[in-house]
C-alpha positions, 0 to 999 in steps of 0.5 A: 393178142387182138385189140379187143382182148387187149382193151379189155385188159387195160380196162380191167387194170383201170378198174382195179386202180380205181378200186384201190386208189385209197389204199395205194399210190396211183403212180405205183399201181400204173407202174406195176400194172404197166399202164400210162397214168395219163391213160388212166386218168383220161379213162376216169373222165370217159370210161367208155369210147365213142365206138363202145357207146355206139355199140350199146346204141346199136345193141338196143336196135338189134335187140328190138329188131330180134324181138320184133321178128319173134326171135327168128332173125339172124344177123343178115335180116337184122342188118336189113332192118337197121339199114332200112332204119337209116343206120350205116353200120356193117353186116359184120358189126351186127353179126359181132354184137349178136355173137357177143351178147348171145342173140341167136336165131332158132336152129333149122331143121335137118332136111331128109334126102330122098331118092328121086322117084319115077316120073308121075304118071297121074298128072304131068310135072309142068313146073319141073323145079323151075321156081323162078316166076316172072309175074304173080298167079302164074305158078302156085304150089301146094302141100300138107304138113302136120302139127302135133297137139295133145288133142291129136294131129292137126293138118295144114294145107297151103297154097303159095304163089311162086312169084312172091312166095306169099301164102294166098290160101291155107286150111288147117283141119284135124283130118287130112281129108281131101276137103282140106286141100279143097279149102286152101285152094278156094281161099286162094281163088277167092282172093287171086282170081287165077287165069290159067294158073299152074297149080303144083302139088305132090302125088297125095291122094288128096290132089288126085281126087276127082274133086280136086280135078273138077275144081281146078277145071272150073276155076281156070287152074292147070294141075301139075304133080311132082315125080312120085317120092321126090320131095325136091320137085316141091321144094319151096312149100317144103321150105315154108314148112321148115320155116314155120316149124323152126320159127314158130312151132319150135318142136313143142306140142300145143295143148289143144287144136285151137291154140295150134290153129290161132298160132299158125294163123298168126304166123301166116297172116301177121308175120310170114306174109306182111313182115318176114324178110325173104332172101329170095325176095332180096330181103323184103317180105312177100307182101311188100315184094308184090306191092313194090312190083305193082308200084313200079 
């Protein structure tokens, strides 16, 4: 029998004795239930142990961290929040308290597996799955996903800096026209002022358009493309979309496009970039990672 189960059993016996102390003799009940009278009287003075009281205090902090993450943090990220706040508890203790109190992060999406396609012939692959970048604005990745609303589909294009995993440009439209990706890359260029930056994408027609190539050429960007039908060549962008749908969209359908647009904007600008802890970055947000590196 584990210590936790044993402690719970003893506590229930003590509670029974307390509830029936006016009906029966305390000594007799302790004898029949096989508990020590001294232990029972000690429990009356202090029903909760120091450990249990500290667990309750930690649980309040855990719930606050979980709520601040909008219900997306699991034990590892909640643990980092507590450590940052000065707590010295272990990761296993945080996981136990979350498990016992049914505090669970949103489950993920299953990833489809694809068979690798033939090498790209439109534009060469300059990244070749080398997602480790040492400086900002060296390599950006871009991709498009779709979002359901009762008014129809909504399409989101993003541009991410591989160095910090920060979303440096994004755009959302009701059509998947090439203007969608041009709006996203234009936001990124205005914010970051790239110089010989690689911009990697899949072989979608939007990224193969003449307008896309001309924009890249005039803004010091070097286009790069994944192999046809191979999502792993742009896995980091796919991972962001998985997080967005798991942590915010949660498989529901928005009532209209405006609500979806506002929710996506809030996720990127108010949560993902400035606050969301990223395991690849050592448990800090993209924005904090860039600030920390710049301050070194």
